[in-house]
A tleap script that builds the chain and sets N, CA, C and O, in Angstrom:
source leaprc.protein.ff14SB
mol = sequence {
  NMET GLY GLU LEU ILE THR VAL ALA HIE ASP
  SER LYS THR ILE SER ILE GLU ILE PRO LEU
  LYS LEU LEU VAL TYR ALA GLN GLU TRP ARG
  ASP ASP THR PRO PHE LEU ILE LEU ASP THR
  ASP LYS MET ALA ASN PHE ILE THR GLN ASN
  ILE LEU ASP TYR THR GLU ASN THR LEU ARG
  ALA GLN GLU THR GLY GLU SER ASP PHE SER
  ASN LEU LEU ASP ALA LEU PHE ARG TYR ALA
  TYR GLU ASP GLY GLU ASP TRP LEU VAL ARG
  SER ALA TYR GLY GLU ARG GLY PHE LYS CGLU
}
set mol.1.N position { 0.984 -1.228 -0.018 }
set mol.1.CA position { -0.114 0.000 -0.025 }
set mol.1.C position { 0.870 1.166 -0.033 }
set mol.1.O position { 1.576 1.314 0.964 }
set mol.2.N position { 0.999 2.102 -1.174 }
set mol.2.CA position { 1.921 2.915 -1.402 }
set mol.2.C position { 1.291 4.326 -0.860 }
set mol.2.O position { 1.986 5.210 -0.359 }
set mol.3.N position { 0.003 4.401 -1.017 }
set mol.3.CA position { -0.425 5.912 -0.720 }
set mol.3.C position { -0.926 6.099 0.521 }
set mol.3.O position { -1.755 5.335 1.016 }
set mol.4.N position { -0.394 7.265 1.184 }
set mol.4.CA position { -0.607 7.553 2.487 }
set mol.4.C position { -1.513 8.722 2.577 }
set mol.4.O position { -1.862 9.351 1.578 }
set mol.5.N position { -1.909 9.023 3.841 }
set mol.5.CA position { -2.569 10.172 4.141 }
set mol.5.C position { -1.807 11.378 4.186 }
set mol.5.O position { -0.778 11.291 4.856 }
set mol.6.N position { -2.065 12.606 3.587 }
set mol.6.CA position { -1.219 13.851 3.529 }
set mol.6.C position { -2.164 14.800 4.029 }
set mol.6.O position { -3.391 14.814 3.927 }
set mol.7.N position { -1.226 15.738 4.693 }
set mol.7.CA position { -1.823 16.977 5.203 }
set mol.7.C position { -1.006 18.311 4.807 }
set mol.7.O position { 0.183 18.513 5.052 }
set mol.8.N position { -1.930 19.209 4.118 }
set mol.8.CA position { -1.310 20.442 3.632 }
set mol.8.C position { -1.954 21.519 4.182 }
set mol.8.O position { -2.949 21.353 4.887 }
set mol.9.N position { -1.446 22.743 3.911 }
set mol.9.CA position { -2.179 24.111 4.297 }
set mol.9.C position { -1.848 25.081 3.622 }
set mol.9.O position { -0.729 25.107 3.110 }
set mol.10.N position { -2.771 26.143 3.456 }
set mol.10.CA position { -2.416 27.602 3.088 }
set mol.10.C position { -2.574 28.528 3.834 }
set mol.10.O position { -2.278 28.291 5.005 }
set mol.11.N position { -3.002 29.701 3.563 }
set mol.11.CA position { -3.074 30.798 4.252 }
set mol.11.C position { -4.387 30.575 4.955 }
set mol.11.O position { -4.474 31.087 6.071 }
set mol.12.N position { -5.249 30.017 4.580 }
set mol.12.CA position { -6.826 29.965 5.031 }
set mol.12.C position { -7.132 28.628 5.423 }
set mol.12.O position { -7.968 28.519 6.320 }
set mol.13.N position { -6.619 27.551 4.929 }
set mol.13.CA position { -7.410 26.370 5.298 }
set mol.13.C position { -6.188 25.196 5.313 }
set mol.13.O position { -5.124 25.294 4.701 }
set mol.14.N position { -6.629 24.003 6.210 }
set mol.14.CA position { -5.711 22.774 6.586 }
set mol.14.C position { -6.516 21.819 5.708 }
set mol.14.O position { -7.726 21.687 5.897 }
set mol.15.N position { -5.826 21.106 4.686 }
set mol.15.CA position { -6.415 20.113 3.978 }
set mol.15.C position { -5.713 18.727 4.622 }
set mol.15.O position { -4.552 18.574 5.001 }
set mol.16.N position { -6.760 17.830 4.612 }
set mol.16.CA position { -6.259 16.342 4.847 }
set mol.16.C position { -6.922 15.527 3.686 }
set mol.16.O position { -8.117 15.483 3.390 }
set mol.17.N position { -5.767 14.833 3.047 }
set mol.17.CA position { -6.332 13.862 2.004 }
set mol.17.C position { -6.190 12.353 2.177 }
set mol.17.O position { -5.060 11.878 2.299 }
set mol.18.N position { -7.109 11.688 2.192 }
set mol.18.CA position { -7.093 10.277 2.538 }
set mol.18.C position { -7.281 9.523 1.059 }
set mol.18.O position { -8.335 9.551 0.423 }
set mol.19.N position { -6.238 8.941 0.693 }
set mol.19.CA position { -6.754 7.915 -0.708 }
set mol.19.C position { -7.766 7.029 -0.385 }
set mol.19.O position { -7.897 6.463 0.700 }
set mol.20.N position { -8.375 6.939 -1.219 }
set mol.20.CA position { -9.689 6.065 -1.000 }
set mol.20.C position { -9.064 4.394 -1.040 }
set mol.20.O position { -9.511 3.496 -0.327 }
set mol.21.N position { -8.229 4.274 -1.784 }
set mol.21.CA position { -7.457 2.917 -1.863 }
set mol.21.C position { -7.083 2.616 -0.319 }
set mol.21.O position { -7.285 1.510 0.182 }
set mol.22.N position { -6.600 3.546 0.287 }
set mol.22.CA position { -6.099 3.268 1.672 }
set mol.22.C position { -7.356 2.936 2.659 }
set mol.22.O position { -7.349 1.955 3.403 }
set mol.23.N position { -8.292 3.740 2.591 }
set mol.23.CA position { -9.540 3.190 3.088 }
set mol.23.C position { -9.980 1.931 2.997 }
set mol.23.O position { -10.133 1.286 4.034 }
set mol.24.N position { -10.252 1.377 1.774 }
set mol.24.CA position { -10.507 0.180 1.135 }
set mol.24.C position { -9.563 -0.770 1.931 }
set mol.24.O position { -9.903 -1.573 2.800 }
set mol.25.N position { -8.454 -0.546 1.515 }
set mol.25.CA position { -7.555 -1.651 2.177 }
set mol.25.C position { -7.440 -1.832 3.847 }
set mol.25.O position { -7.363 -2.906 4.444 }
set mol.26.N position { -7.449 -0.745 4.322 }
set mol.26.CA position { -7.586 -0.556 5.826 }
set mol.26.C position { -8.887 -1.700 6.332 }
set mol.26.O position { -8.826 -2.609 7.160 }
set mol.27.N position { -9.992 -1.257 5.512 }
set mol.27.CA position { -11.133 -1.930 6.168 }
set mol.27.C position { -11.160 -3.584 5.642 }
set mol.27.O position { -11.929 -4.330 6.248 }
set mol.28.N position { -10.467 -4.060 4.711 }
set mol.28.CA position { -10.388 -5.316 4.108 }
set mol.28.C position { -9.430 -6.074 5.357 }
set mol.28.O position { -9.645 -7.222 5.747 }
set mol.29.N position { -8.584 -5.384 5.769 }
set mol.29.CA position { -7.375 -5.767 6.746 }
set mol.29.C position { -7.678 -5.705 8.106 }
set mol.29.O position { -6.805 -5.967 8.933 }
set mol.30.N position { -9.030 -5.328 8.506 }
set mol.30.CA position { -9.532 -5.224 9.904 }
set mol.30.C position { -9.105 -6.501 10.571 }
set mol.30.O position { -8.991 -7.498 9.857 }
set mol.31.N position { -8.840 -6.591 11.937 }
set mol.31.CA position { -8.522 -7.736 12.678 }
set mol.31.C position { -9.865 -8.186 13.104 }
set mol.31.O position { -10.030 -9.405 13.115 }
set mol.32.N position { -10.872 -7.421 13.464 }
set mol.32.CA position { -11.847 -8.090 14.105 }
set mol.32.C position { -12.926 -8.466 13.108 }
set mol.32.O position { -13.095 -9.671 12.923 }
set mol.33.N position { -13.694 -7.590 12.428 }
set mol.33.CA position { -14.346 -7.846 11.279 }
set mol.33.C position { -14.218 -6.849 10.172 }
set mol.33.O position { -14.568 -5.670 10.227 }
set mol.34.N position { -13.614 -7.534 9.057 }
set mol.34.CA position { -13.225 -7.029 7.840 }
set mol.34.C position { -14.321 -6.583 7.108 }
set mol.34.O position { -15.331 -7.265 7.284 }
set mol.35.N position { -14.423 -5.716 6.399 }
set mol.35.CA position { -15.449 -5.175 5.422 }
set mol.35.C position { -14.872 -5.124 4.201 }
set mol.35.O position { -13.671 -4.911 4.038 }
set mol.36.N position { -15.773 -5.335 3.201 }
set mol.36.CA position { -15.680 -5.320 1.678 }
set mol.36.C position { -16.145 -4.153 1.060 }
set mol.36.O position { -17.361 -4.154 0.867 }
set mol.37.N position { -15.445 -3.010 0.639 }
set mol.37.CA position { -16.006 -2.054 -0.104 }
set mol.37.C position { -16.653 -2.263 -1.576 }
set mol.37.O position { -15.788 -2.518 -2.413 }
set mol.38.N position { -17.743 -2.222 -1.995 }
set mol.38.CA position { -18.394 -2.539 -3.253 }
set mol.38.C position { -18.420 -1.307 -3.952 }
set mol.38.O position { -18.368 -1.431 -5.176 }
set mol.39.N position { -18.484 -0.216 -3.534 }
set mol.39.CA position { -18.534 1.089 -4.340 }
set mol.39.C position { -17.563 2.137 -3.490 }
set mol.39.O position { -17.791 2.534 -2.347 }
set mol.40.N position { -16.716 2.401 -4.108 }
set mol.40.CA position { -15.683 3.630 -3.564 }
set mol.40.C position { -16.297 4.946 -3.701 }
set mol.40.O position { -16.131 5.815 -2.844 }
set mol.41.N position { -17.034 5.133 -4.802 }
set mol.41.CA position { -17.779 6.570 -4.723 }
set mol.41.C position { -19.003 6.664 -3.790 }
set mol.41.O position { -19.261 7.744 -3.259 }
set mol.42.N position { -19.681 5.697 -3.593 }
set mol.42.CA position { -20.417 5.804 -2.550 }
set mol.42.C position { -20.087 5.874 -1.174 }
set mol.42.O position { -20.711 6.474 -0.299 }
set mol.43.N position { -19.055 5.209 -1.060 }
set mol.43.CA position { -18.018 5.157 0.176 }
set mol.43.C position { -17.865 6.639 0.578 }
set mol.43.O position { -18.398 7.225 1.521 }
set mol.44.N position { -16.876 7.184 -0.508 }
set mol.44.CA position { -16.301 8.458 -0.274 }
set mol.44.C position { -17.681 9.500 -0.040 }
set mol.44.O position { -17.567 10.422 0.767 }
set mol.45.N position { -18.827 9.326 -0.700 }
set mol.45.CA position { -19.677 10.403 -0.683 }
set mol.45.C position { -20.379 10.306 0.843 }
set mol.45.O position { -20.770 11.330 1.404 }
set mol.46.N position { -20.496 9.027 1.436 }
set mol.46.CA position { -21.141 8.663 2.733 }
set mol.46.C position { -20.199 9.488 3.829 }
set mol.46.O position { -20.703 10.229 4.672 }
set mol.47.N position { -18.739 9.261 3.708 }
set mol.47.CA position { -17.791 9.615 4.596 }
set mol.47.C position { -17.838 11.188 4.583 }
set mol.47.O position { -17.953 11.865 5.605 }
set mol.48.N position { -17.740 11.667 3.362 }
set mol.48.CA position { -17.850 13.231 3.399 }
set mol.48.C position { -18.982 13.919 4.094 }
set mol.48.O position { -18.882 14.815 4.933 }
set mol.49.N position { -20.216 13.300 3.564 }
set mol.49.CA position { -21.326 13.848 4.359 }
set mol.49.C position { -21.464 13.620 5.537 }
set mol.49.O position { -22.178 14.439 6.115 }
set mol.50.N position { -20.938 12.577 6.322 }
set mol.50.CA position { -21.187 12.207 7.836 }
set mol.50.C position { -20.166 12.451 8.903 }
set mol.50.O position { -20.427 12.488 10.106 }
set mol.51.N position { -18.802 12.641 8.289 }
set mol.51.CA position { -17.740 12.675 9.119 }
set mol.51.C position { -17.963 13.618 10.266 }
set mol.51.O position { -17.928 13.220 11.431 }
set mol.52.N position { -18.175 14.774 9.963 }
set mol.52.CA position { -18.240 15.841 11.013 }
set mol.52.C position { -19.513 15.578 11.865 }
set mol.52.O position { -19.426 15.747 13.081 }
set mol.53.N position { -20.673 15.182 11.323 }
set mol.53.CA position { -21.796 14.946 12.120 }
set mol.53.C position { -21.456 13.590 13.141 }
set mol.53.O position { -21.773 13.618 14.330 }
set mol.54.N position { -20.896 12.624 12.630 }
set mol.54.CA position { -20.568 11.363 13.449 }
set mol.54.C position { -19.718 11.893 14.549 }
set mol.54.O position { -20.025 11.632 15.712 }
set mol.55.N position { -18.665 12.625 14.271 }
set mol.55.CA position { -17.956 13.283 15.748 }
set mol.55.C position { -18.387 14.066 16.486 }
set mol.55.O position { -17.841 14.456 17.518 }
set mol.56.N position { -19.523 14.432 16.013 }
set mol.56.CA position { -20.599 15.584 16.912 }
set mol.56.C position { -21.663 14.991 17.760 }
set mol.56.O position { -22.084 15.456 18.820 }
set mol.57.N position { -22.060 13.863 17.139 }
set mol.57.CA position { -23.175 13.236 17.465 }
set mol.57.C position { -22.973 11.987 18.405 }
set mol.57.O position { -23.873 11.151 18.485 }
set mol.58.N position { -21.953 11.869 19.027 }
set mol.58.CA position { -21.767 10.864 19.675 }
set mol.58.C position { -22.256 11.126 21.261 }
set mol.58.O position { -22.425 12.304 21.574 }
set mol.59.N position { -22.474 10.171 22.203 }
set mol.59.CA position { -23.164 10.261 23.388 }
set mol.59.C position { -22.368 11.290 24.119 }
set mol.59.O position { -22.936 12.246 24.648 }
set mol.60.N position { -21.039 11.127 24.171 }
set mol.60.CA position { -20.353 12.252 25.120 }
set mol.60.C position { -20.385 13.463 24.602 }
set mol.60.O position { -20.354 14.422 25.374 }
set mol.61.N position { -20.454 13.672 23.172 }
set mol.61.CA position { -20.799 14.987 22.586 }
set mol.61.C position { -21.890 15.674 23.147 }
set mol.61.O position { -21.846 16.869 23.441 }
set mol.62.N position { -23.019 14.833 23.327 }
set mol.62.CA position { -24.260 15.110 23.571 }
set mol.62.C position { -24.196 15.482 25.040 }
set mol.62.O position { -24.886 16.450 25.361 }
set mol.63.N position { -23.668 15.035 25.748 }
set mol.63.CA position { -23.382 15.005 27.358 }
set mol.63.C position { -22.580 16.381 27.807 }
set mol.63.O position { -22.846 17.168 28.715 }
set mol.64.N position { -21.411 16.386 26.761 }
set mol.64.CA position { -20.626 17.455 27.382 }
set mol.64.C position { -20.173 18.508 26.418 }
set mol.64.O position { -19.223 19.255 26.653 }
set mol.65.N position { -20.938 18.540 25.252 }
set mol.65.CA position { -20.647 19.458 24.366 }
set mol.65.C position { -19.246 19.141 23.593 }
set mol.65.O position { -18.896 19.904 22.693 }
set mol.66.N position { -18.620 18.265 23.864 }
set mol.66.CA position { -17.215 18.136 23.018 }
set mol.66.C position { -17.597 16.972 21.844 }
set mol.66.O position { -18.560 16.206 21.879 }
set mol.67.N position { -16.773 17.047 21.012 }
set mol.67.CA position { -16.802 16.007 20.092 }
set mol.67.C position { -15.344 15.283 19.730 }
set mol.67.O position { -14.255 15.792 19.994 }
set mol.68.N position { -15.517 14.125 19.141 }
set mol.68.CA position { -14.025 13.541 19.234 }
set mol.68.C position { -13.053 14.288 18.147 }
set mol.68.O position { -11.872 13.948 18.087 }
set mol.69.N position { -13.588 15.349 17.259 }
set mol.69.CA position { -12.887 15.972 16.438 }
set mol.69.C position { -12.287 17.195 17.395 }
set mol.69.O position { -11.081 17.411 17.504 }
set mol.70.N position { -13.264 17.914 18.030 }
set mol.70.CA position { -12.635 18.777 18.876 }
set mol.70.C position { -11.759 18.422 19.802 }
set mol.70.O position { -10.842 19.194 20.085 }
set mol.71.N position { -11.874 17.369 20.341 }
set mol.71.CA position { -10.864 16.846 21.359 }
set mol.71.C position { -9.484 16.770 20.697 }
set mol.71.O position { -8.517 17.260 21.280 }
set mol.72.N position { -9.330 16.073 19.297 }
set mol.72.CA position { -8.105 15.898 18.719 }
set mol.72.C position { -7.527 17.112 18.660 }
set mol.72.O position { -6.359 17.272 19.015 }
set mol.73.N position { -8.444 18.303 18.109 }
set mol.73.CA position { -7.572 19.773 17.922 }
set mol.73.C position { -7.260 20.245 19.210 }
set mol.73.O position { -6.097 20.633 19.319 }
set mol.74.N position { -7.950 20.322 20.200 }
set mol.74.CA position { -7.552 20.632 21.589 }
set mol.74.C position { -6.224 19.982 21.897 }
set mol.74.O position { -5.208 20.630 22.149 }
set mol.75.N position { -6.289 18.722 21.863 }
set mol.75.CA position { -4.987 17.910 22.191 }
set mol.75.C position { -4.020 18.253 21.373 }
set mol.75.O position { -2.958 18.390 21.980 }
set mol.76.N position { -3.925 18.514 19.860 }
set mol.76.CA position { -2.917 19.010 19.136 }
set mol.76.C position { -2.388 20.320 19.900 }
set mol.76.O position { -1.240 20.552 20.280 }
set mol.77.N position { -3.440 21.041 20.009 }
set mol.77.CA position { -2.761 22.601 20.666 }
set mol.77.C position { -2.006 22.253 22.092 }
set mol.77.O position { -0.949 22.851 22.293 }
set mol.78.N position { -2.446 21.380 23.037 }
set mol.78.CA position { -1.997 21.258 24.317 }
set mol.78.C position { -0.408 20.624 23.940 }
set mol.78.O position { 0.675 21.029 24.363 }
set mol.79.N position { -0.617 19.783 23.239 }
set mol.79.CA position { 0.711 19.226 22.623 }
set mol.79.C position { 1.760 20.139 22.134 }
set mol.79.O position { 2.932 19.982 22.477 }
set mol.80.N position { 1.433 20.967 21.446 }
set mol.80.CA position { 2.236 22.082 20.942 }
set mol.80.C position { 2.721 22.981 22.187 }
set mol.80.O position { 3.890 23.298 22.410 }
set mol.81.N position { 1.788 23.269 22.823 }
set mol.81.CA position { 2.095 24.026 24.056 }
set mol.81.C position { 3.102 23.495 24.980 }
set mol.81.O position { 4.037 24.141 25.451 }
set mol.82.N position { 2.825 22.241 25.203 }
set mol.82.CA position { 3.777 21.466 26.126 }
set mol.82.C position { 5.098 21.506 25.805 }
set mol.82.O position { 6.034 21.789 26.553 }
set mol.83.N position { 5.137 21.087 24.184 }
set mol.83.CA position { 6.368 21.093 23.442 }
set mol.83.C position { 7.127 22.168 23.051 }
set mol.83.O position { 8.126 22.110 22.335 }
set mol.84.N position { 6.593 23.232 23.575 }
set mol.84.CA position { 7.385 24.717 23.548 }
set mol.84.C position { 7.233 25.299 22.064 }
set mol.84.O position { 8.232 25.841 21.592 }
set mol.85.N position { 6.127 25.238 21.323 }
set mol.85.CA position { 6.104 25.760 19.979 }
set mol.85.C position { 5.919 27.196 20.202 }
set mol.85.O position { 5.055 27.629 20.964 }
set mol.86.N position { 6.793 27.994 19.485 }
set mol.86.CA position { 7.209 29.595 19.707 }
set mol.86.C position { 5.728 30.303 19.201 }
set mol.86.O position { 5.489 31.497 19.377 }
set mol.87.N position { 4.900 29.470 18.624 }
set mol.87.CA position { 3.855 30.333 17.701 }
set mol.87.C position { 2.340 30.131 18.527 }
set mol.87.O position { 1.195 30.336 18.127 }
set mol.88.N position { 2.853 29.641 19.843 }
set mol.88.CA position { 1.478 29.426 20.664 }
set mol.88.C position { 1.830 29.854 22.098 }
set mol.88.O position { 2.794 29.375 22.696 }
set mol.89.N position { 0.983 30.806 22.639 }
set mol.89.CA position { 1.153 31.192 24.243 }
set mol.89.C position { -0.211 30.843 24.983 }
set mol.89.O position { -1.307 30.559 24.499 }
set mol.90.N position { 0.158 30.944 26.177 }
set mol.90.CA position { -1.441 30.660 27.067 }
set mol.90.C position { -1.925 32.047 27.313 }
set mol.90.O position { -1.312 32.955 27.875 }
set mol.91.N position { -3.009 32.064 26.852 }
set mol.91.CA position { -3.665 33.429 27.258 }
set mol.91.C position { -4.036 33.726 28.620 }
set mol.91.O position { -4.179 32.752 29.359 }
set mol.92.N position { -4.215 34.848 29.087 }
set mol.92.CA position { -4.699 34.962 30.378 }
set mol.92.C position { -6.548 34.938 30.194 }
set mol.92.O position { -7.229 35.083 29.179 }
set mol.93.N position { -6.847 34.758 31.254 }
set mol.93.CA position { -8.118 34.462 31.453 }
set mol.93.C position { -9.106 35.371 30.920 }
set mol.93.O position { -9.244 36.422 31.546 }
set mol.94.N position { -9.963 35.153 29.698 }
set mol.94.CA position { -10.711 36.164 29.161 }
set mol.94.C position { -10.178 36.938 28.246 }
set mol.94.O position { -10.700 38.006 27.926 }
set mol.95.N position { -9.039 36.473 27.701 }
set mol.95.CA position { -8.264 37.261 26.896 }
set mol.95.C position { -8.559 36.473 25.381 }
set mol.95.O position { -8.603 35.245 25.311 }
set mol.96.N position { -8.727 37.241 24.355 }
set mol.96.CA position { -9.278 36.703 23.089 }
set mol.96.C position { -8.654 37.276 21.940 }
set mol.96.O position { -7.966 38.242 22.272 }
set mol.97.N position { -8.639 37.094 20.970 }
set mol.97.CA position { -8.182 37.548 19.687 }
set mol.97.C position { -6.842 37.197 19.319 }
set mol.97.O position { -5.903 37.016 20.094 }
set mol.98.N position { -6.832 37.093 17.725 }
set mol.98.CA position { -5.524 36.735 17.087 }
set mol.98.C position { -4.420 37.932 17.629 }
set mol.98.O position { -4.709 39.118 17.791 }
set mol.99.N position { -3.070 37.303 17.866 }
set mol.99.CA position { -2.208 38.113 18.130 }
set mol.99.C position { -1.011 38.034 17.185 }
set mol.99.O position { -0.500 36.936 16.964 }
set mol.100.N position { -0.575 39.064 16.660 }
set mol.100.CA position { 0.340 39.292 15.422 }
set mol.100.C position { 1.891 39.051 16.214 }
set mol.100.O position { 2.935 39.145 15.568 }
savepdb mol mol.pdb
quit
């Protein structure tokens, strides 16, 4: 399997590209219950339409207002802060806004 997930950015967005072949391969080789993808276009359409809803509609998200996706992003920022990244500082309580 030569194609891997890639991440890129420009001045306005971050893009994550997941090769469809990688998703098909990963599902076929699951340890517990393998799945066979019969139509990659339908699979891609389903994932595109549902990925954000899925991560926001879990029971934990309903109870706490957190989603798996927002937790992932928060964890990345905590990791960056703890790792001493110079583009990130902890704000004073209530301080908001982009700092140049």
